[in-house]
C-alpha positions in Angstrom: 42.9 9.3 88.9 45.7 11.5 87.6 46.6 8.7 85.1 43.0 8.5 84.0 42.8 12.3 83.4 46.1 12.2 81.5 44.7 9.3 79.3 41.5 11.3 78.6 43.6 14.4 77.7 45.7 12.3 75.3 42.6 11.0 73.7 41.1 14.5 73.6 44.2 16.0 71.9 44.2 13.1 69.4 40.5 13.6 68.6 41.0 17.3 68.1 44.0 16.6 65.8 41.8 14.2 63.8 39.1 16.9 63.6 41.5 19.2 61.8 42.5 16.5 59.4 38.9 15.4 58.7 37.9 19.0 58.2 40.6 19.4 55.5 39.5 16.2 53.8 35.9 17.4 53.9 36.8 20.7 52.3 38.8 18.8 49.7 35.6 16.9 48.7 35.8 13.8 50.8 32.2 12.7 51.1 32.5 10.6 54.3 35.0 13.0 56.0 32.3 15.4 57.1 30.3 12.7 58.8 33.4 11.4 60.5 34.2 15.0 61.5 30.9 15.4 63.2 31.2 12.0 64.9 34.6 12.7 66.3 33.3 16.1 67.5 30.7 14.2 69.5 33.5 12.0 70.9 35.4 15.2 71.8 32.4 16.6 73.7 32.0 13.3 75.6 35.7 13.3 76.5 35.4 16.9 77.8 32.6 15.7 80.2 34.8 12.8 81.3 37.7 15.3 81.8 35.6 17.5 84.1 34.5 14.4 86.1 38.1 13.2 86.5 39.4 16.6 87.5 36.5 17.1 90.0 37.5 13.7 91.6 41.1 14.8 91.8 40.1 18.1 93.3 38.0 16.4 95.9 40.9 14.2 96.8 43.1 17.3 97.3 45.3 16.3 94.3 44.3 19.1 91.9 43.9 22.9 92.3 40.6 24.5 91.8 41.9 26.4 88.8 42.4 23.1 87.0 38.7 22.4 87.6 37.9 25.9 86.2 40.1 25.3 83.2 38.4 22.0 82.4 35.0 23.5 82.8 36.0 26.3 80.4 37.3 23.7 78.0 33.9 21.9 78.2 32.1 25.1 77.5 34.4 25.9 74.6 33.8 22.4 73.2 30.0 23.0 73.5 30.3 26.3 71.7 32.4 24.6 69.1 29.7 22.0 68.4 27.0 24.7 68.1 29.2 26.9 65.8 29.9 23.9 63.5 26.3 22.9 63.3 25.3 26.5 62.5 28.1 26.8 59.9 29.7 29.7 61.8 33.1 28.9 60.4 34.6 32.3 61.5 34.2 31.0 65.0 34.4 27.3 64.5 37.8 27.2 62.9 39.8 29.3 65.3 38.0 27.8 68.3 39.0 24.4 67.1 42.7 25.4 67.0 42.4 27.0 70.4 40.7 23.8 71.8 43.6 21.7 70.5 46.1 24.0 72.1 44.1 24.0 75.3 44.0 20.2 75.4 47.8 20.0 75.0 48.3 22.7 77.7 46.0 20.8 80.1 47.9 17.6 79.4 51.2 19.3 80.1 49.7 20.8 83.3 48.5 17.4 84.4 52.0 16.0 83.9 53.5 18.8 85.9 51.0 18.2 88.7 51.8 14.5 88.8 55.6 15.2 88.6 55.4 17.6 91.6 53.6 14.9 93.6 56.5 12.5 93.3 58.9 12.7 96.2 62.1 14.5 95.2 64.3 11.4 95.8 62.2 9.3 93.4 62.0 12.1 91.0 65.8 12.4 90.8 66.2 8.7 90.3 63.5 8.7 87.6 65.3 11.4 85.7 68.5 9.3 85.4 68.3 6.9 82.4 69.2 3.3 82.9 
């Protein structure tokens, strides 16, 4: 389940990176970029729901702390606010929140790697760190 969460978080970070690029293209006059920006925003929201589901399963298995659940729930809430702010053209909120969500997605991904790394027995971890 940890690998699934990490995969979703990688997709989430990529979607949010694409959001920034598409927003720039839309502002530069790209006619289809705004439609794609909105579609990728929907994908990001769906991924946030999947994130919460995956982290809840991890938590129930005893493999993830409750604060990871809380962080992903806050991420989902932020993504929802992001969608509403974008639809309402509240760019003073939409733009910085988008940057914050991208940073949060990367931070959650790093956190998930750290959790997975700490679950590896120390002998295997030491051998894995030695190349070759």
